[in-house]
N, C-alpha and C positions, 0 to 999 in steps of 0.2 A: 757676308758685310749687312753685321745686325746692330748699325749706327745708333737707333733709334736709342737701343741698351743702355751707349753709351751718353748721348744725348739726355736722356735723364739721370744723370750718376753728374750731369754736372756744375750742378750746387753744391756737391766735395770739391770742385777743382777751383768753383768761386775762395772756397772758404781756407784750401790751402795756397789760393794766391794771396789773402790778406794777411796769412802769415808770414810769404816771402817777403810781402810790402815793406813789413817790419823789420827785416835785417837777416833773419834768420833761418829762413826755411826754406831755402831756394831746392835746397838736394833734396827735403823732403819732398818739393813742392814735385822736380823729377822726377824720382822714383812713383809716389802716388799717379801723376800725369803719364806716364807705360802704362801702368793698371790702371787707367783709362779710357785710356786712348784703345792697346789692344784687350783681348777678350780671345784669347786661348785656349782649344777646346783640345784635349790627349783625346778621349773615345776614340775610339778607331774601329767603328762596325762595318765598313765597306773596304771595299775594293773594286779595280774593275773587272777581276775574277768572276764579280758579282751580275756580271751584263756582260762575259764571257769574253771577253777583252784578254790579251793576254798582253803581260807589262814582268820586264823586270823589278827589283827591288836595290835601290841605291844609297848608298850609303859615301857622303863625301864630308870629306874634313875641312874644315874652314876654323880660322884661329879666332884662340876668346878673345873675347874682348878685354879684359880683366887678367892679367898676371900671364903665365905662359901653360905651353899646353895648345893643343885641339880640340875642340867635338866636331858635331857629325847633328851633318845637317842631312833626315830622310826626303827620298824621290822616287819617285816612280819612272818609267820609261817605258811608252806605249808606243810600240813601232810602227808601222803605217804599212800597207799591206803593198802598195807600190814601193821599188829598189828607189827612185827618183821623186820618192816625195819631199814635197817642204818639213820642215821642224818646227814645234813653236815654245819659245821656256813658257808654260805660262804660272800665275805668280797672281795670289789668290788674292781676298784681301783679311782685315782687321780681324775673324771672331772663324770659327768651328778648324778647320781639318782638312789635308786633301780629302780624305772619305765623304766628308758633306760636303765638297767642291766635283763630287762624280757626276754629276748628269754634264758641268761645263766639262770637265776636262775629256768625256766619253762627245761627248760635241764636237771640238775640235780634231778627237779621234774621225769624227764619222764625215768631217770634212777634207779629210784625205791627209791630213799632217801627222808625222813624228810628231808624239809630245814627252816633253820634259816638266813632268810637276815636286815640284819641291813644296814641302813645311819649310817655315820660318824657325828657328833655335824660340822652344818652350811651344811649341805645336804641334798633334798629334805624336808621332813619332822621336818626333829631333831630338836632339838632347837641350840641354840650358832651362831659363826659367823662365823669367818678365822680359821678353825682347823689347827694342829699343830702335827706333830710328837708322843708325847708324850700321847697327849689327845683321837688320835686314836689309842692306844694300850689302851687305857683306855676302850675306847665304847667296842674293840672286847675283852677284857676280860670278860666284865661283860658281857657280849651277849654269853662266852663262861660257863658263870656262867647261864645262862639260859638253853644254851643247855642241862648243865650237869640237868638240874630239869628236865626238860620233858625226859631226855633221861637217864637213869639209868644207865646202862650198857655201860662200858666203851668198851666191842668190837662192839661199833654201834653209838662210837663219830668222826666223822673224821671234819676236817676242811679243807679250801679250798679258795683260794685268786690270785686273776686274778690282770696280771703289779703289782703294786706298790701294791694290798689286798694280793700279794707272799708273800711279804717281813714282813705285818702283818702275818700271816698264820705262817711263819717261828719260827717268832717272838714267837709268840701265846705258837709252840706248842714245843720251846726249853725249853720255861720259863714254864708251866701250867701239870702238870700229868689227869691222865685219859684222855692221847689222843691214838683212835685206829689207827688211820694215819692222813698221811697233804698233801695234793696236789695243788702244787707251776704253774700254767700256765701263762707263759708267765711272768716271773718271770723276775727280773737285778739282780744284784748281790750289789747292791748300787745306790745311786744318785748321789754321785758323781762321782761313773763311768761314768754314762751315763753323766752328764756332761764331762767327760776328752776325751769320745768319738767326743763330739764335739768339739776338743779342744780348750776350754776352760779353767781355771786355775784360776779356784775358789774354787777347792774342799775343801782344807783345811781350807775355808770361810766359808761350810756350816755348818746351824744348824741340817735341818732336812736332817739326811743319809737315812735313812732308810735301814740300814747294814746290809743285808742277809744273806751276804760271812760268814760274822764270826757270825751268829746265825746255820750256817749250817751244820756244826762240834758238835755242841749242841743240836740239836735234840732228844728228848726221844722217838722219835716214827717213824717210818718208812715213808719214804717219794716218793712221785712221781711227778719227774718236766715232765710238756709237755711244747711246741714250738713248735710255726709253722718255717718253712725252709724261707717262707717270708716276717716274721716279719718285717716290716720297721719302727720300734718304741726302741726295745729292740733288740740286736741283738741273734737270736738263741742261739751264744756262752756262754752266761753267762747261760743260765739253763746247757749247759752243766757243765761249772764252780762250779756252787752249787749242781750239782749232785755227782759230785767229791767229796766234800769237805764235803758232811752228810754220816753219819757211813753208815752198814747198817740193814737189807736189805731197798733197794732204788729201785725204777725204773726211768727209762727215755724215755718218747718219744718223736720224733722227727715226726712234721706231715706235709710232705712235701705237699709244699705249701700255708698249711696254715699261716691266717694274723694276726695280735696283736690282732685283736680285736674278730675274728675266725677262735681259734686252729683248730677245729676238722673239720674247710671247709669242704671240700666234702669226707672226711674220718671218719664218722659218725661211720660205723659197728668197725673200728679199734680204734675208740675211748674209744664207752662203752665196747670194750672187755677189753683194758687196764686198766680203772676202774673196769672190772669186778676181772679183773683178782689181783689187786691190791689192793682190800679189800680183796676178800681172802689172800694173805698175808699178813694182816696185822690182821686177829681176829685168822691166825695161828702162828706171830712170838707172840702177845696175850697166847697162849694155852700154847704155848715152855716157856714162861717167868714162866707161874702158876708150869709150872709140874717140873721148877727148884728148884720151892724156898723150 
């Protein structure tokens, strides 16, 4: 997620907000806000095959945001080596495409997961032009339905999101059933809070809010929040606020020296151990829920 580039362009957003304040430019504001928030990349130079990983290329049908008919979301399915392995829905941030997220996708596969990773509409090979918050949520929900179809056991189904993808993951885990656990890495509390961090007085005018903090108390599954202490894009304190708002059981991992793009940094052993412990926690939580019925 190259949020710094977006923040460098926020003066455009301020100017548009002033137009909106006159009562004549609110539609223009929303269109340009989406262009500032989302930095889709169409280039697609790498696939899991470049790392020797077997994968299936999928095309998921999603409804058009306006009008009739459907569009396609492009996805990868990377099967794990073990038949009983857990599975994770991978949701990326506001920039790049699946090919640019390959190192994180491959990491989750190396951790022993089946991985279903998608490009939102407007990204990579997916249909569409400029995404929206509403559209991204729909894309994630359709991908979740595909994961449930492939993995019938609730205890094996997890959601992961990085940066803006963390907000999408939390929204999904707060509104969908059948989630064993959700993992939010380098997540923010809301886009309005990110803008406020830069002392820009436009938060109330934003239409693309991605209010993860509002969703955190509504989570229906255990949550793991992970953040690098050297994140220069999203303050680590935002993950701490998300953690505080989430119901138990939950976990928080702050990785010393981890960056925004690579939270694990040089602490892969700690990262791996935390994920293993969280999967066990989430599965134990499901067993306790079933025993209590």
